[in-house]
C-alpha positions in Angstrom: 13.0 36.0 -11.7 14.7 34.8 -8.5 12.8 33.1 -5.7 10.7 35.5 -3.7 9.5 34.6 -0.2 6.1 35.8 1.1 6.4 38.4 3.8 3.4 37.0 5.6 4.1 35.2 8.9 2.5 31.8 8.4 2.4 29.0 11.0 4.4 25.9 10.7 4.4 22.6 12.5 7.3 20.1 12.5 8.7 21.3 9.2 5.3 21.4 7.4 3.4 24.4 6.3 -0.2 23.7 7.2 -2.1 23.7 4.0 -4.8 26.1 5.3 -2.1 28.6 6.4 -0.6 29.0 2.9 -1.1 32.2 1.1 -4.0 32.3 -1.4 -5.0 28.8 -0.4 -8.3 29.9 1.1 -9.1 31.3 -2.4 -8.1 27.9 -3.9 -10.3 26.1 -1.5 -13.2 28.4 -2.2 -12.6 27.8 -5.9 -12.5 24.1 -5.6 -14.9 22.4 -8.1 -18.1 21.4 -6.4 -17.8 17.8 -7.3 -18.5 14.8 -5.2 -15.6 12.9 -6.6 -12.5 14.9 -7.3 -9.8 13.5 -9.5 -7.4 12.9 -6.6 -10.1 10.9 -4.9 -10.5 8.7 -8.0 -6.8 8.2 -8.0 -6.9 7.2 -4.3 -9.8 4.8 -5.0 -7.9 3.1 -7.9 -4.8 2.8 -5.7 -6.9 1.3 -3.0 -8.3 -1.3 -5.4 -4.7 -1.9 -6.7 -3.5 -2.5 -3.1 -6.5 -4.8 -2.6 -5.7 -6.8 -5.7 -2.1 -7.1 -4.6 -3.0 -8.6 -1.3 -5.5 -10.9 -2.9 -2.7 -12.3 -5.0 -0.5 -12.5 -1.9 -2.9 -14.2 0.5 -5.0 -16.5 -1.7 -2.3 -19.1 -1.5 -2.5 -19.2 2.3 -6.1 -20.6 2.0 -5.6 -22.5 -1.2 -2.7 -24.5 0.2 -4.9 -25.9 3.0 -7.1 -27.4 0.2 -4.2 -28.4 -2.0 -2.4 -30.6 0.6 -3.4 -34.2 1.2 -3.3 -34.3 5.0 -4.2 -37.9 5.2 -1.2 -39.0 3.1 1.3 -37.2 5.3 -0.4 -37.4 8.7 1.8 -40.4 9.7 4.9 -38.6 8.4 7.1 -36.0 9.9 5.0 -32.8 9.3 1.3 -32.7 9.3 -0.1 -33.3 12.8 -3.3 -32.1 14.4 -3.3 -30.7 17.9 -3.9 -33.6 20.4 -3.8 -31.7 23.6 -7.3 -30.3 23.8 -9.9 -32.4 25.6 -12.7 -31.4 23.3 -12.8 -34.4 21.0 -16.2 -33.4 19.5 -14.5 -31.1 17.0 -14.1 -33.2 13.9 -11.1 -33.7 11.7 -12.5 -33.6 8.2 -10.2 -35.6 6.0 -12.7 -35.4 3.2 -11.3 -32.0 2.3 -7.9 -33.5 1.5 -6.2 -32.2 -1.6 -3.9 -33.6 -4.3 -0.4 -32.9 -2.9 1.5 -34.7 0.0 3.5 -31.6 0.9 5.0 -31.3 4.4 4.8 -28.2 6.6 8.3 -27.3 5.7 7.6 -27.5 2.0 4.4 -25.5 2.4 6.6 -22.8 4.1 8.8 -22.6 1.1 5.8 -22.4 -1.3 4.3 -19.6 0.8 7.5 -17.6 0.9 8.5 -18.1 -2.8 6.3 -15.1 -3.7 8.3 -12.8 -1.5 11.6 -13.7 -3.0 10.4 -12.2 -6.3 8.7 -9.4 -4.5 11.7 -8.1 -2.5 14.3 -8.0 -5.3 12.3 -5.6 -7.4 11.6 -3.0 -4.6 14.7 -0.8 -4.8 15.1 -1.0 -8.6 11.5 0.1 -9.1 11.9 2.8 -6.5 14.8 4.3 -8.5 13.2 3.8 -11.9 9.9 5.3 -10.6 11.8 8.4 -9.4 13.3 8.8 -12.8 10.6 7.7 -15.2 7.4 7.9 -13.2 5.4 5.3 -11.3 2.1 4.8 -13.0 3.1 2.4 -15.8 5.5 0.4 -13.6 2.6 -0.2 -11.2 0.0 -1.0 -13.9 2.1 -3.4 -16.0 3.6 -5.0 -12.9 0.2 -5.9 -11.6 -0.9 -7.1 -15.0 2.0 -9.6 -15.0 1.1 -10.7 -11.5 -2.6 -11.3 -12.6 -1.8 -13.1 -15.8 0.6 -15.5 -14.1 -2.2 -16.3 -11.5 -3.8 -18.4 -14.3 -0.7 -20.6 -14.5 -0.6 -21.5 -10.8 -2.8 -24.7 -11.1 -0.9 -25.7 -14.3 2.5 -25.3 -12.5 1.4 -27.1 -9.3 0.0 -30.1 -11.2 2.7 -30.2 -13.9 5.8 -28.9 -12.2 5.2 -29.9 -8.6 6.6 -27.8 -5.7 9.4 -26.1 -7.6 7.2 -25.4 -10.7 4.7 -23.7 -8.3 7.4 -21.8 -6.6 8.7 -20.5 -9.9 5.3 -19.1 -10.9 4.7 -17.6 -7.5 8.2 -16.0 -7.7 7.3 -14.4 -11.0 4.0 -13.1 -9.5 6.1 -11.6 -6.8 8.3 -9.9 -9.4 5.2 -8.3 -10.9 3.9 -7.1 -7.6 7.2 -5.5 -6.6 6.3 -2.0 -7.9 3.0 -1.8 -5.9 4.2 -0.2 -2.7 7.1 2.1 -3.8 5.1 3.3 -6.9 1.9 3.8 -4.8 3.9 5.9 -2.3 5.4 8.0 -5.1 2.0 8.6 -6.6 0.5 9.6 -3.2 3.3 12.1 -2.8 2.3 13.7 -6.1 -1.5 13.6 -5.7 -2.3 14.1 -2.0 -2.0 17.4 -0.1 -0.3 17.3 3.3 -3.4 17.8 5.3 -5.0 14.7 3.7 -2.1 12.3 3.9 -3.2 10.3 7.0 -6.7 9.7 5.7 -5.8 9.2 2.0 -2.7 7.1 2.8 -4.6 5.0 5.3 -7.4 4.6 2.8 -5.0 3.3 0.1 -3.1 1.0 2.3 -6.2 -0.3 4.0 -6.8 -1.9 0.6 -4.4 -4.6 1.9 -6.9 -5.5 4.6 -9.8 -5.2 2.2 -8.1 -7.6 -0.2 -7.4 -10.0 2.6 -11.1 -9.7 3.8 -12.3 -10.6 0.3 -9.6 -13.2 -0.5 -9.8 -15.4 2.6 -13.5 -16.2 2.8 -14.0 -16.2 -1.0 -11.0 -18.5 -1.4 -12.5 -20.8 1.2 -15.8 -21.0 -0.7 -14.1 -21.4 -4.1 -11.9 -24.2 -2.6 -14.9 -26.1 -1.5 -17.5 -25.3 -4.2 -15.4 -24.0 -7.2 -14.7 -25.6 -10.5 -11.7 -27.6 -11.7 -11.3 -29.3 -8.4 -12.1 -26.3 -6.2 -8.8 -24.6 -5.4 -7.7 -23.8 -9.0 -10.8 -21.6 -9.4 -9.3 -19.3 -6.7 -6.5 -18.3 -9.0 -8.7 -18.1 -12.2 -11.3 -15.8 -10.6 -8.8 -13.5 -9.0 -6.6 -13.5 -12.1 -9.5 -12.1 -14.1 -10.2 -9.4 -11.5 -6.6 -8.4 -11.4 -6.3 -8.2 -15.1 -9.4 -6.0 -15.4 -8.1 -3.6 -12.8 -4.6 -3.4 -14.4 -6.1 -2.4 -17.8 -8.5 0.1 -16.2 -5.6 1.7 -14.2 -3.4 2.1 -17.2 -6.2 3.7 -19.2 -7.8 6.1 -16.6 -5.0 7.0 -14.1 -2.3 9.5 -14.8 1.1 10.1 -13.2 0.4 13.5 -11.5 -2.1 16.4 -11.7 0.0 18.3 -14.2 -0.1 15.4 -16.8 -3.8 14.7 -16.3 -5.7 15.8 -19.4 -9.1 16.4 -17.9 -8.5 17.4 -14.2 -10.2 20.6 -13.1 -7.7 23.5 -13.2 -8.7 24.6 -9.7 -8.1 21.2 -8.2 -4.7 21.0 -10.0 -3.7 24.4 -8.6 -4.9 23.4 -5.2 -2.8 20.2 -5.2 0.3 21.8 -6.7 0.2 24.8 -4.4 -0.1 22.5 -1.3 2.9 20.4 -2.3 6.5 21.5 -1.9 8.5 22.1 -5.0 5.9 20.4 -7.2 6.2 21.0 -10.9 8.7 23.8 -10.7 12.2 22.4 -10.1 14.2 19.8 -11.8 14.1 16.3 -10.3 17.1 16.3 -8.0 19.4 13.4 -7.6 18.7 11.0 -4.7 20.8 12.1 -1.7 22.1 8.6 -0.9 24.7 9.6 1.7 22.3 11.8 3.7 19.7 9.0 3.7 22.2 6.4 4.9 23.1 8.7 7.9 19.5 9.5 8.8 18.3 8.0 12.1 14.6 8.9 11.3 15.0 6.8 8.2 16.3 3.8 10.2 13.4 4.2 12.6 11.0 3.7 9.8 13.1 0.9 8.4 13.1 -1.2 11.6 9.4 -0.4 12.3 8.6 -1.6 8.8 10.7 -4.8 9.2 9.1 -5.6 12.6 5.6 -5.1 11.3 6.1 -7.3 8.2 7.5 -10.2 10.2 4.6 -10.2 12.6 2.0 -9.5 9.9 3.3 -12.1 7.5 3.4 -14.7 10.3 -0.3 -14.1 10.9 -1.3 -13.7 7.3 0.4 -16.8 5.9 0.0 -19.1 8.9 -3.3 -18.2 10.5 -5.4 -20.5 8.2 -3.1 -23.4 9.0 -3.4 -22.6 12.8 -7.1 -22.4 12.4 -7.2 -25.9 10.9 -4.4 -27.7 12.9 -5.1 -26.4 16.4 -8.5 -24.8 16.4 -10.0 -27.4 14.0 -12.1 -25.1 11.9 -13.5 -26.4 8.6 -12.1 -25.1 5.3 -15.2 -23.0 4.6 -15.3 -21.4 8.0 -11.5 -21.2 8.1 -11.4 -18.6 5.3 -14.3 -16.6 6.8 -12.9 -16.6 10.4 -9.3 -16.0 9.3 -10.5 -12.8 7.6 -12.1 -11.3 10.8 -8.8 -9.9 12.2 -8.2 -8.1 8.9 -11.8 -6.7 8.8 -11.0 -5.2 12.3 -7.7 -3.8 11.0 -9.4 -2.2 8.0 -12.1 -0.5 10.1 -9.6 0.6 12.8 -7.2 2.0 10.3 -9.9 4.2 8.8 -11.0 5.5 12.2 -7.5 6.2 13.6 -6.4 8.0 10.4 -9.1 10.6 11.0 -7.9 10.9 14.6 -4.3 11.3 13.4 -5.2 14.1 11.0 -7.3 15.8 13.7 -4.3 15.6 16.1 -2.1 17.4 13.6 -4.7 19.9 12.3 -5.8 20.9 15.8 -2.1 21.8 16.6 -2.4 19.9 19.9 0.2 17.4 18.7 3.2 17.7 16.4 3.7 15.4 13.4 6.4 13.6 15.3 4.2 13.0 18.4 1.3 11.9 16.3 3.2 9.4 14.3 4.8 7.9 17.4 1.6 7.7 19.4 -0.5 6.1 16.6 2.3 3.8 15.6 2.7 2.6 19.2 -0.9 1.4 19.1 -0.3 -0.3 15.8 2.8 -2.3 16.9 2.4 -2.8 20.7 -1.2 -3.8 20.3 -0.6 -6.9 18.2 2.5 -7.8 20.1 0.6 -8.0 23.4 -2.3 -9.8 21.7 0.0 -12.5 20.3 1.4 -13.1 23.8 -2.1 -13.3 25.2 -3.3 -15.6 22.4 -0.5 -18.1 23.1 -2.0 -18.7 26.6 -5.6 -19.2 25.6 -5.2 -22.9 25.1 -8.2 -24.7 23.5 -10.6 -21.8 23.9 -11.4 -21.1 20.2 -13.7 -18.2 20.7 -11.2 -16.4 23.1 -8.2 -17.0 20.9 -10.0 -15.7 17.8 -11.3 -12.6 19.8 -7.8 -11.7 21.0 -6.2 -12.1 17.6 -9.0 -10.0 16.0 -8.4 -7.2 18.5 -4.7 -7.4 18.2 -4.6 -7.4 14.4 -7.3 -4.7 14.4 -5.0 -2.4 16.5 -2.3 -3.1 13.9 -4.2 -0.7 11.6 -2.5 2.2 13.5 0.7 1.6 11.5 -0.9 3.2 8.4 -1.0 6.6 10.1 2.3 5.8 11.9 5.5 4.7 10.2 3.8 3.7 6.9 3.0 7.3 5.9 6.0 8.8 7.7 8.2 8.6 4.5 6.1 11.5 3.1 6.8 13.6 6.3 10.6 13.1 6.0 10.9 13.7 2.3 7.9 14.2 0.0 10.1 14.1 -3.1 12.0 10.9 -2.3 9.2 9.1 -0.5 8.9 6.5 -3.2 12.6 5.6 -3.0 12.6 5.5 0.7 9.6 3.2 0.7 11.3 0.9 -1.8 14.2 0.5 0.6 12.1 -0.1 3.7 9.6 -2.3 1.9 12.4 -4.4 0.4 14.0 -4.9 3.8 10.7 -5.5 5.5 9.7 -8.2 3.0 13.0 -9.9 3.5 12.1 -10.1 7.1 8.6 -11.1 6.2 9.6 -14.0 4.0 11.4 -15.6 6.9 8.0 -15.8 8.8 6.4 -18.7 6.9 9.8 -20.5 6.7 10.4 -20.2 10.5 6.8 -21.1 11.3 7.0 -24.1 9.0 10.1 -25.5 10.7 8.9 -24.7 14.2 5.6 -26.6 13.8 7.0 -29.5 11.9 8.4 -31.6 14.8 5.7 -34.2 15.7 7.6 -35.2 18.8 6.7 -31.9 20.5 3.3 -30.6 21.6 1.7 -28.8 18.7 0.3 -26.0 20.9 3.7 -25.4 22.4 5.3 -25.0 19.0 2.7 -22.5 17.9 3.3 -20.6 21.2 6.9 -20.1 20.1 5.8 -18.8 16.7 3.5 -16.2 18.4 6.2 -15.2 21.0 8.8 -14.5 18.3 6.4 -12.4 16.3 5.3 -10.5 19.5 9.0 -9.8 20.5 9.8 -8.5 17.0 6.7 -6.2 17.0 7.6 -4.7 20.4 11.3 -4.2 19.9 11.0 -2.6 16.5 8.1 -0.3 17.7 10.3 0.9 20.6 13.2 1.7 18.2 10.8 3.8 16.2 9.6 5.7 19.3 13.2 6.6 20.2 14.5 7.7 16.8 11.5 8.5 14.7 10.6 12.0 13.4 7.8 13.8 11.6 10.0 16.7 10.4 11.0 17.2 6.8 14.7 16.4 6.6 17.3 19.0 5.6 18.4 16.8 2.6 15.0 17.4 0.9 15.3 21.1 0.6 13.9 22.6 -2.7 16.3 25.6 -2.2 19.2 23.4 -3.1 17.7 22.4 -6.5 18.6 24.0 -9.8 15.9 26.2 -11.1 14.2 25.2 -14.4 15.8 27.5 -17.0 12.6 28.4 -18.9 10.4 29.2 -16.0 10.0 32.2 -13.8 9.0 31.1 -10.4 7.4 32.7 -7.5 7.2 31.2 -4.0 3.6 31.7 -2.9 4.0 30.5 0.7 6.2 31.2 3.6 9.3 29.1 4.0 9.0 25.8 5.8 11.3 25.0 8.7 13.5 21.9 8.0 14.8 19.5 10.6 18.3 21.2 10.6 16.8 24.7 11.2 17.1 25.9 7.6 14.2 26.9 5.5 12.6 25.8 2.2 9.8 27.2 0.1 6.6 25.3 0.8 5.1 25.8 -2.7 6.2 27.4 -5.9 4.1 28.5 -8.8 5.5 29.1 -12.3 4.7 32.2 -14.3 
């Protein structure tokens, strides 16, 4: 049977059929299983924990390296200098916390960035493979590799030195490569459009949750842990990551249609709310159209700008807290996590606001994404500039950085979820491209900071001011580019009407056609019969 369009006149917004305006959807909602924890929420929760584990593995080295480095041995050398400009000399420099390795700031920058070299080269390959073969197993096994190799970090550092450690961190990065593109692809299959801001923000807020857990716990383990302190960081988090990976591979499934025990009413609700789900052949990726798409480049540059600024703070903030603000190792980890706690809480709040803005029809998808993203990128940019002028005021500096990084949570309801607006079916592939490019920009952050702060002939605070200014400039420029060229409309090159129909299925479109960005139409949902 050919495609049939509903004769009902349903409302649309920015190329999206609002879920509650779809035909028969009110019946689906009324028939929803009365359960506190629907299957899609369990999947969201597991993806949240996966993202948290990924960022634990990414950030624990930032705190561990402070405990690993022998600051006394290199203090007279070229790299490790404490700020000498503040008049408050009552703040102690605790050399009793010195570690085993005489690594300069420049070497520390390469160690911190080695993870990202492995991480970035797997983004696009996994984006393509996930589109063809599914995302779940790539994500689960990748994180399992990441977690197992965490056990080898202490062995590599002590036996192989800098380059042995870099090799292990590189392999960990390879294992973590699937996390973002595969998570995005699974969100596109599991989350209805009217829940995207909240569920997407909930999943990606796992990054902040992982950082909140990792930094203070890493500080405590470095000071009180076994095997010399800092190695216990990698042993403990390696166990946690391994347990999650096995649980994910056992209990999570690729999509609602392949889940063996999902309630049929929930499966129908999800599939009926997603365009082209489970009824058309997987179309080829429209490479040429994507390359010509300005909204895609808007996401790309916003993502690159965010990662450079975010990685600058995430990898260098513990070092700044010790070198300039003179916090102890134990308090360093706790206080370094405060900005990410603020980011986690704000991302949850602003995601509800974003979904209300769209659902209330007061704002289009495009306007919502741009407004929320502006908060997420201009906020930290301004805060970094302000923090660079706070001088020796530790409380004010920490307060400004906490507010700035907190506002950064807006990006999860801004550009970070925007891939799903442009193209629900190719969102994972688009995320693989933007995340790869963004992490290439992000891996430059610790290297640049390491070189900028390594000159002992220049004032330490002045060097950190340059680091903050560069990150702020990148945030603001890339956020502005997104505001000019970004879009919340589904793009014409993701039109289900252009797909070849499955030969063995009779299909009926149960919703009105969705308006695409070029003015053409596409069925919003299709059911097989």
